[in-house]
N, C-alpha and C positions, 0 to 999 in steps of 0.2 A: 166254480166252486161255491164250496159250504162260504155262510159269511162267518163273521164271528160267531154271535150267537147260534147259530145253527149247528158247529163242534159240539163234539162230549166232551162231557167235563173227562171222563177215564181218555188216555191219549194209544193206549192202545183199540179203545176203541173207532177215535176213528181214522186209524192204520186200515182195520179190519171192514169201515166203510169202507172206505178205500178198493181196496183189495175186492169183499165186496162176499166174491162165489169161487167156488173150481173153475171155472170156466175163465174167467177173468185173471185166474192166480197162472190158469197157461196159455190163454196171452202173453199174460206179461213177460212171462218164460219163452218166451218163444221173441218175443220183441228186445230181448235185449243180447240177442242174438243180430241182430239189423232188421233195417225193414223189411213188413210182408205185403204180397198184395192179401184181396179177402179171400181168393181161394187158398191161394197157398195156407192161410193160416188156417181154413177147414178139415186140407189134408193133412193137416199135421195134428189138428186135436177128434181125433178118435169120438163118437159118438156127440157132437156135436151136432144141431139144427142151425142153418140158415136163418131162421129168428136166431137165434138165441145167440149166433152170435153179431150180428147186428145188433141190436140193445145190443148187450157187453161191448164194444170196441162206440155206441152211437156216446156209451154216461161211461168210458174214459176216457174218451173227447170232452164232455162235457163241462167233467173233474178236470180236464187237465192236465190227465195219465200220459194221455197217449197224441199223437197229430197225425188226420188227416194228407193229404197233398192229395192227388185234382190231376191228374195231368194233361194238358188240351193233345190232346193225340185222338186218332179213328186207330181200331178201340180204344171209348176212354182208358186210360189208370188209373188208378188209385194203389198209393200203399198210403201203407202207417207204419208209424215209429214211433219210437218214445221221446218223449218231448225232456225235458229240462226238469221237472218235476217228476217225470215218470223215471228216469237213470237215479232220482236218487233213491229209488226202489231199492235199485239193483241189491244194497246189501241184506233186503228183509228176502229175499227171495234165495243171494248166497245161503245164507244163514236154512233156508228151506228146505232144499238141493244136498246140503250139510248134513242138516239133521236126517234125512232121509234114507239117503248113505249109508251111514252108522247105522243107523235103522233096520235096515236092508240087511248086515253087514256079521250084524246082531244073531235075527232070524235065521238067519243063514249056516248060524253057526250050534246056533241050540237042534241039540235032538228031538226026532217027531213024537 
């Protein structure tokens, strides 16, 4: 988590700083549904490499947006889910989804 001194003055910049990039948005979109394992996440995000997914998961965990749980099983199982803070991003992602759907409808109505 950022300290008070590290936060940008602009609240939109603060939000963008946590979301960061398209990959984080797609991870968050998936985790809104429920917990995912690493392999499941990778399969549902076309084009993401293992390294990029790992880096983004680590960043989201460091920022307190997601929780990583390791289960003491053989073979080991790791799940990622939204933290309490991550759940507060639900309305942001939902608003983005609604805007995207509305835009897709608009484009589909316009003549080519």
